[in-house]
N, C-alpha and C positions, 0 to 999 in steps of 0.2 A: 468296272469296265472289263469286258470280256473280249480278248483279241484272239482270233483264230488265225493260225499261220498255214499257208499252203506252200509246200516246197515242191517245185516242178523238177522231176527227175526222169521224165519219160523219153527224153531225147536220145537218139541212137548215135548222134554225133557224126553225120556223114562227112562233114568238113574236118573232123578230128583225126580221121585216118587210123583209128584204133579199134580192135575187135570188141573190146569191152565198152559198156556204156560210160559216158564221161563221169557220171556220178560215182562209178565204182572204181575208176582208175586210182591207183595208189599215188598219194602225194606224200613223200617222206614217210612211208609205212602205214599211212592211214588213208582210207577211201576219201575221195574229194568231198562227198556229201557229209561225211562224219563231222567235218569242221563246222559247217553251218548248223547242222542238227544239234550238236552239243551246245552251241551258243544260244540257239533259240530255246532249247530245253531249260537253260538256266535263266532265261529272261523272265522276270517276275510278271510283266504285263501279259505275257502269252499264256493262254490257258490250254490250248490244244494245238497239235501239229498234224496236218494231213499231208501225206507224201504221195505224189502221183508218179507211178512208175510205168514200165511197159512189161509185156508178157515175159521177156527174156531176163529182166533184172528184178522183178518184184520179190522173188524169194530171197535174193541176195540183199535187197533193201531191208527186208524183215530181219535177216540175220545181223546186219549192221546195227539196226535199231536195238536189237536184243543185246549185242555185245557192248555197245556204247551206253546202254542203260538209259535210253531216251524215253522217259516215262510219259511225256506229254504226246508222243506220237500215237494217237489213239486209232488212227486209220491209215492203212497203206492201200491205195486204190489204183486201178488201172487208169492211165491217162488216155490221151487220144493221139491221132495222127500228127496234129500240129500242136504247138505250145498252147494256143488259145483253147484248144479242145481239152487239154489236160487241166487247165485252170477252171474251165467250165465244169468238168467232172468234180474237181475239188470243191467248187462252190456248192455243189449238190450234197457234198458229204459233211459240210461244216455243221457245228452245233446250232440249233435254233436260238441259243442264248447269245450268240456272237453279236457284238456291237460293231466291231471293226475287223477287217480282213487284211492280213499282211501276206503279200505274195513275194516269194523269193526264188531265185534260180539256184538249183543245186550246184550248178557249175560256177557259182561265185563263193568260194570257200572262205574268203577273207573279210566277211562282214564282221563288224564289231558291235559290242554291247552299246557303246556310245551312239553309234549310227542308228541302230534299231530304236533306241530310246528316243532319239531326236525326231525320227520320221513318224513314230507313233504320236509323239507330243504335238507335232505340227498337224497331223491328220485330225487330231481331236479338235483343233481350232478351226481348220479350214474344210474338213471333210475328205480331202484327198491330198496326199503328199508323196513325193518320190525322192529317192537319193539320186544325185547327179553331180557331175564334175564339169567345170568349164573346159571347153575344147582348147587344146594347146597347139596342134598343128595348123597350118594354113589349109583351108578347105576350098576346093574348086568345084563348081558345078560344071559337069562335063556332059556333052551331048552324046547320043548313041554313036555318032561318027568319031567319037574320042577327040573332039575339039572342045577346048575350054570355052564355056559360055560366059562365066564370070567368077570372080573370087568373092566368096561370102565373107561378111563381117563377123569374125569369130567372137567379137565381144558379146554377141547375143546368142551364141551357140553353146549348148550344154549337151553332154553325153549322158543319156539316161542310164541308171543302174537299177538294181533292186537292193534292198527291199522297197516295195511300193505298198502304201497303206491307204485303205479307203473305208468310209462308212459302208456297212454291209448293204444297206438298201441302195446306195449309189452304185456300187460295183455290180450288184445283181441286176439293176435296171439297165446298166450299160451292156452287160452281156446278153440280156434278153432282147434288147432293141437292135443290137448290132451283131447278132450271132453269126452272120455270114460275111462280115467285114474282115478283110485281112488286116491284122494288127501285129506289130513287132513288140509291143508292150501293152500292159493293161491300161496305163494312163491314157493311151491314145483313144480308147473306147470311151472313157470318162470325158475326155475333151470333146468328143463328138456330141455328147449330151449338152454341151455348153457350160459345163461345170468348170470351175477354176481348179487347177492342180498346182499346189505349192511345191517349191523345190528346196530341198535341204542339201547342203554341201556334203557330198560323199567323200570317197577316198580314191586316189589313183591306185592304191593297192587292191581295191575291191574289184579285181578284174574278173571277166567271164572267160573261162577256159573253153575256147572254141577250136583252136588249131593246135598242132603239135608244138609250135613255137610258144603258144600261151602256157603250155604245160612246163616248158623249160623255165619261163619267167616265174611261174607259180612255185616251182621247187625252190627258186632263190628266195622268194618272199617268205615261204614257209619256214626257212631256217631261223628267221629272227622275228616272226610274226607273233604278236600277243593280242588276244581278242578283248581288248579293254574298251 
């Protein structure tokens, strides 16, 4: 089995409020992206890593890959304006030998070996699998007028994470058919094909660093985090 990983690191982090790309921000002396790259590089099932950057960070990403000795990062490419554009560019760069595609956000440094293995294993059975966690807060559906329309039943609500793993032909078909559809994650496009997407229990530590507050939380997690 040949698994190609696409790591999305092209975002400039407008909500992050930091001059540097989120992927390059130091998290306890290491760049954020170094955490997931090192783990994916050591994952036996993954045969190659494609990193999608932007014009401002692409050379810095190459430097990090060299310093961290990420041997499987065979390509560092330019991403696009939106996340989906970066994934689309990554899909064009993967090896023809790939059977499955793993997609991961560089801004999620605390992915674990166990989680990656579990999502790949589930995708081999079902064709599409994502990491996700059950929603803990009470969720309200709110109108534009800022009036609560209803309280949603959180028993059926899950927060999607990455990694997300798909059969190559399935994710390529989804991106080709829905190339103009706005999507906040890759599974959404596969769902639109009518394909079933399986959920693997993720981790509440597998946070996405999006705001300055997230970085503070991440620094706390990093002090005791072990990528097992």
